[in-house]
N, C-alpha and C positions, 0 to 999 in steps of 0.2 A: 639284386638282393636275393639271397637264398630263400627257398621254401624250407620248412622243417625237414622234409624228406631229403632234399639236396644237402642240407647241413649234416644230417646224420650219415648220408652216403660218404661224405668227406671224412667224418670222424670214425666211422665204424671200422675201417681197416686197422686202426691203431688201438681200438678198444680191446680189453681183455676180460673175458668172462670166466670166473672161477665158480664151480658148482659143487655141492655136496654129492655123495653117492645117491643113486636113485634115478628115477625117470623124469622127475619134475612134472609140471612146472613148479618152480621154487619161488618163495618170496625173495625179493632181490633188492640189494642196496646199490645205488649208483654212486660211485666215488669220484670226487672232483678234487684234483690236486691243487697245491698252492702255487705261488708264482715261480717256484724253483722247478716245477715239472713233477712227473711221477717219480717218487723216491721210494726206497726200499720199505720204509715204515708203512706206506700205504698198502703194500702187499701183505704186510703183517696184519693190518686191520682187516684186509680182505679175507685172510685165512681165519681170523677170529670170527668173522661172519659165517664162513663155511662151517666152522666147528659147531655153531648153534643152528645149523640147518638152512642157512641162507645162501643164495648165490650172491656174488659180488661182481659188479661190472665197473671196471676202472676205465675212466674216460680221459684220454690224453688230448688236451686242447692245443698243444704246441707242435708236436711232430707232424700232424697233418698240414700245418701251416708252414712247415719248413723252418721252424724256429729252434735254435739250439738253446741249451741251458744258459750259456753266457748271454745270448741275445735276450732271453727272457729276463735274466737278472738285471740287465742294463736298461731295458725298456718297459717291461711289464711290472717288475717289482718296484720300479720308481714311479709308476703311474703315468708314464708318458704315452702308453698305448694299451689297448685291450683292457679297459676297465671293467668293473663288475657288470655294469649295465649291458656292455657288449657281449661279454661271455655268458650272460643270462640266456642268450639265444642257443648256446651250446647245451645248456642244461635242459631247456625246453625240447630241443631236437633229440637229445638223448632219452628223455622221457618217452617221446613219440616212438623212437626207434626201439627202445627196450620193450615197449608194450607189444611189439610185433615178433619178438624173439620166442621161439617155441619153448625154451627152457625157463622163461620168465613168467611169473604169475602177474598179470597186469593189475590185479586188484590188491596186491601187497607190495608196494614199492616204498622205499625210504631213500631220501637223498642224504648224502654225507659230503661235507666240504671242509677243507683245511685252508684257513687264511683267505687267499684270493678265491678259492673255490667256494668257500662259505659266503663270501661277498657276492658272488654270482648267484647263488641260491637265494640269498636275501633280496637281491635286486630283482630277481624274477618274481618273487612273491610280492614285492612292493609295486610291481608294474601292472598297469591296466593293459590287458592283452587284446582288448577289442579295438584298439587304435591301429590304423594302417602302419605297417612297418614296426610294430612293437617288438622290442628286444632284437631288432635287426633281421626279423624274419617276415616274409611276405604274407604268411598265413598263420601267424601265431594264434589267432582267435579260434582256429579249427583244431588245435591240439588239446586233447582231453587231459585234464589233471586228475580225473577220477582214479582212485587207487593209490595216489600218493598219500601215504599215511603220516609221514613225519619227516623231520630233518635233524641230523646230528651236525652241529656247527662247532668246529674246533678253532678256537681263537680267530673268529671272523674279523676281517678288516671292516671297520665301521667308521673310518675317518672321512676326510675330504672326498667328495664325489660319491659316497655311499648314499643310496636312495633312502635308507633308514636312518640316516644321521640325525635328522631333525625330530624323529619320533612320530611322524605322520602315520596314521593307521594304514596298514596294508589292505588291499581290496579283498583279501581272502585269508582265512585262518589256516594254521598248520601246527601240529604238535611238535615241539622243539625240545632238544637238549643242547644247550650252549655251554661250551667250555670257555671260561673267562679267567685268563691268567692275571694275577694281581700285579705282576711285573711286566706286563705287555708294553713294550716301548712304542707301539703304534697307536695305542688307545688306553685311556684310563678306564678303571672299572665304571666310573660314572658315565663315560661315553658309551660303553657297552650296554649299560642299563637303559640309557636313553634310546639307543637303537632297538633294543629288544622291546621297548615300550610300544614300538610300531606293531609288533606281533601281538602283544597283549591287547592293544586297543582294537584289534581285529577279532578278538575272541579266541586267540590261540592259547593252548595250554603250554606254558613255558617252564621248563626246569633248567636251573643254572648250577653248574659245578664251578665254584670259585676255587682256584687252585693257586698255591703259592709257587709260581713258576713263571718262566718267561714265555714269550711268543715262541712257537715251534719247539716246545720243550720235549716233544715226543719224537723228534727227528735225530737219530744217532749221528754223532760226529760234530754236532754244533757245540763249541766250547767257548764262544765269546761271552762277554758279560751280558750283552743285551739279548742274546739267544743262546741258551745253554741246555743241553740234553739232560734229562732226569730219568734214569732207567726205571725207578720205582713208580714214579708218577705216570710214566708211559704205559707200564703194565696196568695200572689202575684205569687209565684212560681207555685202553682196549677192553677191559672188563666192563666198564660203564657203557661203552659203545655196543658190545654184545648184549648187555642187559637191556639197552634201549631197543635194539632190534627184536629181542624176545617178546617185548610187549605186543608186537604186531604179528606174532607167529600164528595166531589162531586164524581160521578162515575169515574172509572179509566181512561176512554178515555179523560177526561178533567182535571184530577188531575195533580198537579205539578209533574214534573218528575225531577230526579236528573240530 
């Protein structure tokens, strides 16, 4: 079983850090892709973060494991392997690793996940980290979550095997902005609300953007009925993402706390 440091050492070579001009350290958003891997629109979100003075750290969970996009679509997107509770270890390890990077302000971190990546973030926050082997790491309890100010959740997977599916309170609170598509083929709006109730029950501040769109509406090239790209809503989503980050731009002592 990996320690958090070992997991980050595995992920770090494929991670990409974008920063604004200046010396830093910078408030930083950690970006976790969906089950299709790192796609171009996530780089667009990263640039939107940089435009408002944030660094963006894109975490690739697949390439370090030797998984191709086809492999991920066949096994990860279908839920046969690497579910959110397992990937939560990547999120925790990335938090630990990011805190040690010289250009990253460890007191101003935001997590951002799309679909499977949002599932992993939610499962991490739903997990008790004081148990041996929590989220697949040998030392999860030693990783500090101080400085993690909030999470942007784009159409999170909240179905079967999601730790938040039943609405049980999370062990800790977190300020959230969740993007909930009304035509999400993977979960009804009611199911999204039930999952987010887990965060509310923990005392989280939760904002919801209900959007008349499909799952993955912000990924260019998707033209199927169940997943269709919407350029205008994609631009709005990036604007809301940047606005959410801007809430936490002030120094940590005056930043909003969960």
